[in-house]
Each structure stands twice: as structure tokens, then as C-alpha cells.
C-alpha positions in Angstrom: 12.7 14.1 58.5 10.2 12.1 55.9 11.4 14.0 52.4 15.1 13.1 54.1 14.3 9.4 53.8 12.3 9.9 50.8 15.4 11.6 48.7 17.3 8.8 50.4 14.9 6.0 49.3 15.2 7.1 45.6 19.3 7.5 45.9 19.4 4.2 46.9 16.2 2.3 44.7 16.9 4.6 41.3 20.1 6.2 40.8 20.5 9.5 39.1 19.5 9.8 34.7 19.8 12.3 32.8 18.1 13.1 28.8 16.2 16.0 27.0 13.0 15.4 25.6 10.0 13.2 28.0 8.6 10.7 26.1 5.4 8.7 26.6 5.0 5.0 27.3 3.1 2.6 25.7 0.0 2.4 28.4 0.0 -1.1 29.9 -1.5 -2.6 32.6 -5.4 -2.6 34.2 -7.2 -2.1 37.3 -9.1 -5.8 37.0 -8.7 -8.4 39.8 -5.6 -10.3 37.6 -3.2 -7.1 37.8 -0.6 -8.5 39.3 1.1 -8.2 43.1 3.1 -4.9 44.4 6.6 -5.7 44.3 8.3 -5.1 47.3 10.5 -1.9 46.5 7.4 -0.6 44.5 5.6 -1.9 48.4 8.4 0.1 50.4 7.5 3.1 48.9 3.9 2.9 49.4 4.4 2.7 53.0 6.5 5.4 53.3 4.4 8.1 51.4 0.7 6.9 52.2 -1.4 9.0 54.2 -1.0 8.0 58.0 -4.5 8.7 59.6 -2.9 8.7 62.7 -0.9 12.0 61.8 -4.4 14.0 60.2 -3.2 17.3 61.9 -5.5 19.9 62.6 -5.2 22.5 59.9 -6.9 19.6 57.5 -9.9 20.9 59.1 -11.6 23.5 56.8 -14.0 25.6 59.5 -16.3 27.3 58.3 -15.6 26.0 54.5 -18.0 24.2 52.4 -15.8 21.4 52.4 -16.0 18.7 54.4 -13.5 17.8 57.4 -12.6 14.7 59.0 -15.5 14.6 61.3 -18.6 15.1 59.4 -20.1 12.0 59.4 -22.0 12.7 56.3 -19.4 11.6 54.1 -17.2 8.3 53.9 -13.4 9.5 53.4 -10.5 7.7 51.5 -7.0 8.5 51.2 -5.6 7.4 48.0 -1.9 7.5 47.2 -0.6 7.7 43.4 3.1 7.0 43.1 4.5 7.0 39.4 7.7 6.8 37.7 11.0 5.3 37.3 11.0 2.1 40.2 13.0 -0.1 38.2 16.4 1.2 36.9 18.1 -0.5 34.8 21.2 -2.5 34.6 23.3 -0.5 31.4 24.7 2.9 31.6 21.8 4.3 29.4 19.1 6.0 31.7 15.2 5.8 31.0 13.9 8.8 29.3 12.1 11.6 30.7 8.5 11.0 31.2 5.7 13.3 30.9 3.2 11.7 33.7 1.3 15.3 34.0 -2.5 14.1 34.1 -5.8 14.8 36.3 -7.6 12.6 38.8 -11.6 13.0 38.9 -14.5 10.9 40.5 -18.0 11.0 39.3 -19.9 11.7 42.4 -20.9 14.2 44.9 -17.6 14.3 46.3 -14.6 16.5 47.4 -11.0 15.9 45.9 -9.0 17.5 48.4 -4.7 17.9 48.1 -2.9 15.8 51.5 0.4 16.1 50.0 3.0 16.6 46.9 5.8 14.1 46.7 9.2 14.6 45.3 8.0 17.4 43.2 10.7 19.7 41.1 10.2 23.2 42.0 10.1 24.9 38.6 9.2 21.2 36.9 5.8 19.8 38.4 2.8 21.4 40.0 -0.3 21.3 40.8 -3.2 23.4 39.4 -6.0 24.9 41.1 -9.5 24.1 40.3 -12.9 25.6 40.5 -14.0 22.0 40.3 -14.5 20.1 43.7 -14.4 16.3 42.0 -10.9 17.4 39.7 -7.5 17.3 40.4 -4.8 18.7 38.0 -0.7 18.5 37.8 2.3 18.7 35.8 5.0 15.8 36.8 7.8 14.9 35.0 10.3 12.2 35.9 13.9 11.3 35.6 14.3 8.1 36.7 12.6 8.7 39.5 9.0 9.0 40.8 6.6 11.5 42.4 3.2 11.4 43.5 0.6 12.6 45.0 -1.5 12.1 47.8 -5.4 13.4 48.4 -8.4 12.8 50.8 -11.9 11.6 49.3 -14.6 12.8 50.6 -18.0 10.8 48.8 -21.6 12.3 50.3 -23.3 9.1 51.8 -26.7 8.0 51.1 -27.1 9.2 47.5 -28.4 6.2 44.7 -26.0 6.3 41.4 -27.4 5.6 38.1 -23.7 4.8 37.5 -21.4 3.3 40.4 -19.2 6.2 41.3 -15.4 5.7 39.8 -12.4 7.2 40.3 -10.4 8.5 37.1 -6.7 8.6 37.2 -5.5 9.6 33.9 -1.8 10.4 32.3 -0.4 10.9 29.1 0.9 7.3 29.8 -1.9 5.2 31.1 -5.4 5.7 32.4 -6.7 3.5 35.9 -10.4 3.3 37.1 -11.2 2.3 40.1 -14.9 1.2 41.8 -15.3 3.3 45.2 -16.0 0.1 46.8 -12.2 -0.6 45.9 -10.6 1.9 47.9 -11.8 0.5 50.9 -8.0 -1.1 50.9 -6.0 -1.2 47.8 -2.5 -1.6 47.2 -1.5 -2.1 43.3 1.3 -1.2 40.9 1.0 -0.8 36.7 3.7 -1.4 34.6 4.4 0.9 32.0 6.9 -0.3 29.7 10.2 -1.8 31.4 11.1 0.4 34.2 8.0 2.5 35.1 4.7 2.3 36.9 2.3 3.3 38.4 1.4 2.3 42.1 -1.7 2.9 44.1 -2.0 2.7 47.5 -6.2 3.5 49.0 -8.0 3.3 52.0 -10.9 4.3 54.0 -10.4 6.3 56.6 -12.3 4.8 59.8 -15.8 6.5 60.7 -15.7 9.6 62.7 -11.6 9.9 62.7 -10.4 12.1 65.6 -7.6 14.3 64.5 -4.9 14.3 68.1 -1.1 15.1 69.4 0.7 15.9 71.9 1.5 19.1 73.7 4.5 19.0 76.4 6.8 21.6 78.2 8.0 23.5 81.2 5.5 24.0 84.2 7.0 26.8 86.2 5.7 27.7 90.2 5.8 31.3 90.6 5.3 31.4 94.6 6.3 28.8 97.2 3.3 27.3 97.3 2.8 26.8 93.7 -1.0 28.0 93.9 0.2 30.0 90.7 2.1 30.3 87.6 2.8 29.4 84.2 3.4 27.2 81.6 4.8 27.1 78.1 6.1 24.2 75.5 4.7 23.2 72.0 1.5 21.5 70.7 2.6 19.2 68.0 1.1 16.6 66.1 1.1 12.6 67.1 4.5 12.1 65.9 6.0 15.2 68.5 6.3 17.9 65.0 5.4 21.1 66.4 2.3 22.4 64.8 2.9 26.0 67.6 3.8 27.5 70.6 1.7 27.3 73.8 1.6 29.0 76.5 -0.4 30.0 79.3 -0.9 30.6 83.4 -2.6 28.0 85.9 -3.6 30.1 89.5 -5.5 29.5 92.7 -8.8 31.1 93.2 -10.0 32.3 96.8 -12.3 29.9 96.9 -9.3 27.1 96.3 -10.6 26.5 92.2 -7.7 25.2 90.9 -7.5 27.3 87.6 -5.6 28.0 84.2 -5.7 28.7 80.6 -3.7 29.7 78.2 -3.9 29.7 73.6 -1.8 27.9 70.8 -0.1 30.0 68.4 0.4 29.4 64.5 3.5 27.6 63.8 5.1 30.7 61.9 2.9 33.5 63.2 2.1 35.2 66.6 -1.5 34.6 65.8 -3.8 32.2 68.3 -5.5 29.6 66.7 -6.4 27.7 70.4 -7.6 28.8 73.4 -7.2 26.3 76.1 -9.1 25.9 79.7 -9.2 24.0 82.7 -8.2 22.8 86.0 -5.2 21.2 87.6 -4.1 19.5 90.9 -1.3 18.1 92.8 -1.1 14.8 93.2 1.5 13.9 95.4 1.8 12.0 98.6 5.0 14.5 99.6 3.2 17.8 98.9 2.3 19.6 101.6 0.3 22.3 102.9 3.2 25.2 102.5 5.1 23.4 99.6 3.2 22.7 96.8 3.2 19.3 95.3 6.5 18.1 93.0 3.9 15.6 90.8 0.5 16.9 89.9 -2.3 16.8 86.7 -4.3 19.0 84.3 -7.2 18.8 82.3 -9.3 21.0 80.4 -11.0 21.4 77.1 -9.7 23.3 73.9 -11.5 25.9 71.2 -10.4 26.8 67.5 -9.8 30.5 67.5 -11.9 30.5 64.3 -14.5 27.7 64.1 -16.8 25.6 66.7 -14.6 22.7 66.4 -12.2 21.6 69.7 -11.2 18.5 72.3 -10.6 17.9 75.2 -6.3 18.5 76.9 -5.4 16.4 79.8 -1.4 15.0 81.1 0.7 15.8 84.0 3.5 17.7 85.1 6.6 17.2 87.5 9.1 14.5 88.0 8.8 11.8 90.7 12.9 12.5 90.8 12.6 15.8 91.6 12.1 17.9 94.9 8.8 19.2 96.0 9.7 22.3 95.8 10.9 22.7 92.5 9.8 25.5 90.8 10.6 24.8 86.8 8.6 21.3 86.2 8.1 19.4 82.7 4.7 18.7 81.8 3.6 16.3 79.0 0.0 15.7 77.6 -2.1 14.3 75.1 -5.2 15.9 73.1 -8.6 15.3 70.9 -10.6 16.5 68.6 -14.4 15.8 69.5 -15.1 13.5 66.5 -19.3 13.2 66.8 -20.2 9.4 68.8 -17.0 8.8 69.4 -16.9 7.8 72.4 -12.6 7.3 72.8 -12.2 8.9 75.8 -8.7 11.5 76.8 -5.8 8.6 76.7 -3.2 9.3 79.7 0.1 10.6 79.3 3.1 7.6 78.6 0.2 4.9 78.1 -0.3 2.9 74.8 
């Protein structure tokens, strides 16, 4: 959906151009305080492609790796997006020539530059190269009357005194830009490069202890008339409902009357288990009776990542007030949230704001 939207914006704003050889417009612009405001049409593109902290998926975590994660409070984290290329197509029939925007991003601090997303790169033409240095990202990009871009998460170690102020350096053939780390807290800038092209920059400092979260939902299926046991199946998704992987499990009642559940979440393209679930469930319905079970209930529990100590909590509701109590196939919906150090935010009830 997001890719489709970006393509639609490209068609509406920039059109199609053609030429043979890439060229480099003369450098222009600076990162000083007198930089002109971002044009409205460019700001819309930045808002569309910038990192949304609430949509950072669990896959972005790197358990067991030396790379820091979003829950590591020893780092400050900045989300930075760069867009470059043609933003103002000429009214004449001649399109701007292709431009080579190949370059690199670097920072002079104890830090990690982590690629978050690639924006409108053309297969076989544009690419991001693997680097041995954590503080450098390198890419190849050529635009032809359109734009490309990259979004990064930048982790900077806290509590270190530097002789020189930490600076983020964006270097391409058409333009070179420098940003003091303190400016990345909240930044929206546009740097013209010639009459049609430019570089747009969006940066935000992520709030401390940001906890990845999302949704889950599917079917809660009773296997007997009492509703004392059964299974559930559905989808574990991000905050916008985009599937991360299928979720499946069972619920049952012990001889002591405990109502327990367990389950797993599998990878989106494989059957490998990526998350384990354990919890409890109960009926919460005035219509329930000892022999027929209930048509409405709740569940809550803990989840654990399969390949690390990371995890969090999940919870939600099953059933529907419009259903009869003895319905054996009921919908369920809930939410999940990772644990974060010093984060007191409790699990949000499904359906609440």
C-alpha cells in the first residue's frame, strides 16, 4: 500500500522523463539556520516516507547481536530520512537529465547507522552496499525525473564526551550536507540543487524506551459445549494490522480449574517459530452458565522471542455480544507490546485509543 501510494505521488508530481547520461547539478544549499522552508509538495513526500516510530516492527530488533536495539537505553536513537531527485518538473517538454546521487552517510561518534527502508530504488540500477563500518552507509542511486531515498535509524552512545561535536555527514556528487547531532532532534529541511532538484531531510529523536507494539486477531474455537477447551488461530500483526506471521495455539482448563493457554507465532514466509505465548483466559459474560460456557471472554499473557530473552505482554477479548453463548467459533482481537526498561505503559485494552 505504501509503495503504491509513493508511486502514485510520483506520477502526479513528477511525471516521466528520459535521457541517456547522468549529470550532476551544481552544489547548492547549506545546513545553516537560514535554509529556506520545505515546499509543501516536498513536505508531503517526507511525511509519507519518514519513519513512523509506532510502526517499527519487532524484526528491527537484533537479539544476540552487537548492534543496539530500540530498547537499549544506553543509546539515543534518531530516525532520519533523506529524499533526493527531481521534485519540480519543468513545464517544458524537455525533461531534466538523469542525475547521479550515489554517496554515503557517516557519523563521527560511537554509533551505529542502521538502514530502515529503501525508497523507490530501481532494481538493477540503485542499490545499498554492505559496509564493515557501523558508522557508514553507502549507496548508488540515479534519478531520472523522479526521486529516490533512504531512511535510517541512528544509534548514538550516550554519556561520551567528544573533542568535536558529533556530526552526521551526507555526501553525494551534487551536494554535501552536515548536521550537528543536536539538530536531528526535530528537523525538516529542503536543499535546492539546480532549478528542479534537491535533497529533503526529515529527522526526529525517538522517545526513550519506545516499545514496539501491534495487534493480533483471528478465531477462538471451542471444542466442546462447555467451552472449557479449544484452539485459536489468526494473525500477529504490526500497529497498522500488517501481518508479521500466523499465530496458533490452544486453551484448556486444568483439573484444578485453572484456565490456561499457549501458542506460537511463526515467520511470515516460513514455519519457523519466532514467538512463544503463554497466558490465561476466562469468560466475562453474564449470560454464561456452567454447562454452556460463555459467548464473551478475555485473555492475557506473556510472549517471548524464540531466539532471545526479549518479550512482552499480550491481551484481548474473544466472542461477540451479538453471538449466542453456545457459538463454538468466535472472533478474538487483542494487542501486544514489548517490554522496555523503565516503561510503565501497561497493555492497552483492545478498542481503546
